[in-house]
C-alpha positions, 0 to 999 in steps of 0.5 A: 274360285270366282273373279275377284270383282264378282265376289266383291259384288256378292259381299257389297252392302244392300239387298244381297239375297235379291241380287244373288237370286237375280244373278243365279249364284252366290246365294249361300255367301249372301246369306252368310254376309247378311247373318254376319252383318246382323251380328255386328260383323262382316264377311270378307274374302278374296278369290282367284279364278281357277284357284279358289276363294277364301272367306273370313268371318269377323264378328265382335265377341264378349268375354264372360266372367267364369260362371256367367251366361250370355243368355242369363236373364234378370229375374224380373224378365222371367215373368215378363209379359208377352206382346205382339211385336212388329219388327221392321228391317230391310235386312232379312237376316236381322228380321229372322234373328229377331223373330227367333229370339222373340218367339222363343220368349213367347212374343207374337212377331210380325215382320216387315221389310220397310216402312210402307209395308209396316204402316199397311200391317199396322192399319190391319192389326194392333201391335204392342211394340214397333221395333224398327231399324233406323236406316232403311231405303225410301222410308227410314225408321224416324220417318216411320215413327213420324207417320205413326205419331201423325195418326194417333187415332189409328196407332195410339201411343204404341211404343217405338223402339229403334235399333241400329248398328250405326250409333253415330246415326242416333240422335236423341233429340231427333228421335224424341221429336219423331216419337221414338221411345227407346233405342237398341244397339246392334248387334243385339243378343237374346238377352239385350233384345228381350230385356229391352222389350220387357222394359218397354212393356213395363213402361207402356200404357199399351202393355199386353196382358 
């Protein structure tokens, strides 16, 4: 086991992977904590030095009816168009999950860990959808949306979908004013993510062929 304060430090919110890499320990636990957070849950634990460490994974689940499949997509999504999607999130696990789900559906995915990197990528490449986390350091999702809408000649009318686990942070009026066109709640499932992308493409004048 490790000292209790060391475990608390590993599980603390923020860039856990960077902290673990800098310390030289706790990388696996940091990865698990990031994945749990991306799924809308959390990893918690207790530790006694010299005796052992106990970790508990807490995640929300959805109870399905008999015969119902979580990944069952509506028929209209079966023929959904594919798109070039830029995923922006400071959480590496969330970026990875979104990439896996989107790529399996045939979408072309590029990721960025923050708003500044996203703007640099959009200056070099055309994207059909910007999918951005709301709460990020330095430049949050709404600030990124304002920057995109502030340069229509460069970025055009690209749809912007914001996603967040913090529903209380979502403000419809502020989002509309910033130019956000849609919202996706975390934790997202393959079905909810792909449905939102399909819906966005159908409504967008920039829909991919």
